[in-house]
C-alpha positions as CSV (number, residue, x, y, z in Angstrom):
1,M,111.1,57.0,110.0
2,T,109.8,57.8,113.5
3,F,113.2,59.0,114.6
4,M,113.6,61.1,111.5
5,M,110.1,62.7,111.9
6,L,110.7,63.5,115.6
7,T,114.3,64.8,115.4
8,G,114.9,65.9,111.8
9,T,118.0,63.8,111.6
10,F,118.8,60.3,110.5
11,L,119.5,57.7,113.2
12,F,122.3,56.3,111.0
13,P,123.7,59.2,108.9
14,M,123.8,58.6,105.2
15,E,127.1,57.4,104.1
16,D,127.4,54.7,101.6
17,A,124.9,51.8,101.8
18,K,127.5,49.3,103.1
19,Q,128.5,51.6,106.0
20,V,124.9,52.3,106.9
21,Y,124.2,48.5,106.9
22,K,127.2,47.9,109.1
23,R,126.2,50.6,111.6
24,I,122.7,49.2,111.7
25,K,123.9,45.7,112.2
26,E,126.4,46.7,115.0
27,S,124.1,49.1,116.8
28,N,122.5,48.4,120.1
29,I,119.6,50.9,120.4
30,T,117.9,51.1,123.8
31,Y,115.7,53.7,125.5
32,D,118.9,55.3,126.9
33,S,120.1,55.9,123.3
34,F,117.7,58.8,123.1
35,T,118.9,60.8,126.2
36,N,120.3,63.5,123.9
37,Y,116.7,64.3,122.8
38,P,115.0,65.6,125.9
39,H,112.0,66.9,123.9
40,L,111.0,63.3,123.0
41,S,108.4,61.8,125.3
42,H,109.0,58.7,127.3
43,D,106.5,56.8,125.2
44,S,108.1,57.8,121.9
45,K,111.6,56.8,123.1
46,D,110.2,53.5,124.4
47,F,108.4,52.9,121.0
48,M,111.6,53.5,119.0
49,A,113.6,51.2,121.4
50,K,111.0,48.5,120.9
51,C,111.3,48.9,117.1
52,L,115.0,48.9,117.0
53,A,116.0,46.2,119.6
54,K,119.0,44.3,118.3
55,K,117.8,40.9,119.3
56,S,114.8,39.8,117.3
57,S,113.3,38.2,120.5
58,D,113.3,41.6,122.1
59,R,112.0,43.5,119.1
60,W,108.2,44.0,118.9
61,D,106.4,43.0,115.8
62,A,103.9,45.3,114.0
63,K,100.9,43.8,115.8
64,D,102.4,44.6,119.2
65,L,103.7,48.0,118.1
66,L,100.2,49.1,117.1
67,K,99.1,48.5,120.7
68,H,101.9,50.6,122.1
69,P,100.8,53.5,124.4
70,W,102.5,56.0,122.1
71,L,100.1,55.1,119.3
72,T,97.0,54.2,121.3
73,N,96.9,57.2,123.7
74,D,94.8,59.8,121.9
75,K,96.8,63.0,122.4
76,R,96.1,64.6,119.1
77,A,94.3,67.4,120.8
78,E,97.5,68.2,122.8
79,I,99.7,68.7,119.7
80,D,100.0,72.4,119.2
81,E,100.6,74.1,115.9
82,T,104.2,74.8,116.7
83,T,104.9,71.1,117.2
84,K,103.1,70.2,114.0
85,K,105.2,72.7,112.1
86,E,108.4,71.4,113.7
87,I,107.6,67.8,112.6
88,L,107.0,69.1,109.1
89,M,110.3,71.0,109.1
90,N,112.1,67.9,110.4
91,L,110.7,65.9,107.4
92,K,111.8,68.6,105.0
93,K,115.3,68.8,106.5
94,C,115.8,65.0,106.1
95,H,114.4,65.1,102.6
96,A,116.9,67.8,101.7
97,K,119.8,65.8,103.3
98,S,118.9,62.7,101.3
């Protein structure tokens, strides 16, 4: 969901459920997986990498994720109206694709 909200695309494009499951299972998402998205902040890329780590021992649980700097740094005042509109449009685009 985070990836979709920030980019307006699906991390694993919708094909049939078996193909999506296979791609998820075979994926190896790391911080470097997001280099094609220069508009994403370092903290957002790190947050998603922690969520999507392949090995369960490397994957953060919800308790730890809620303490991640991307969520705990109060930067709401820094989010301009253009960015808010872009996030909303990304959600609409993904909804239309699904």
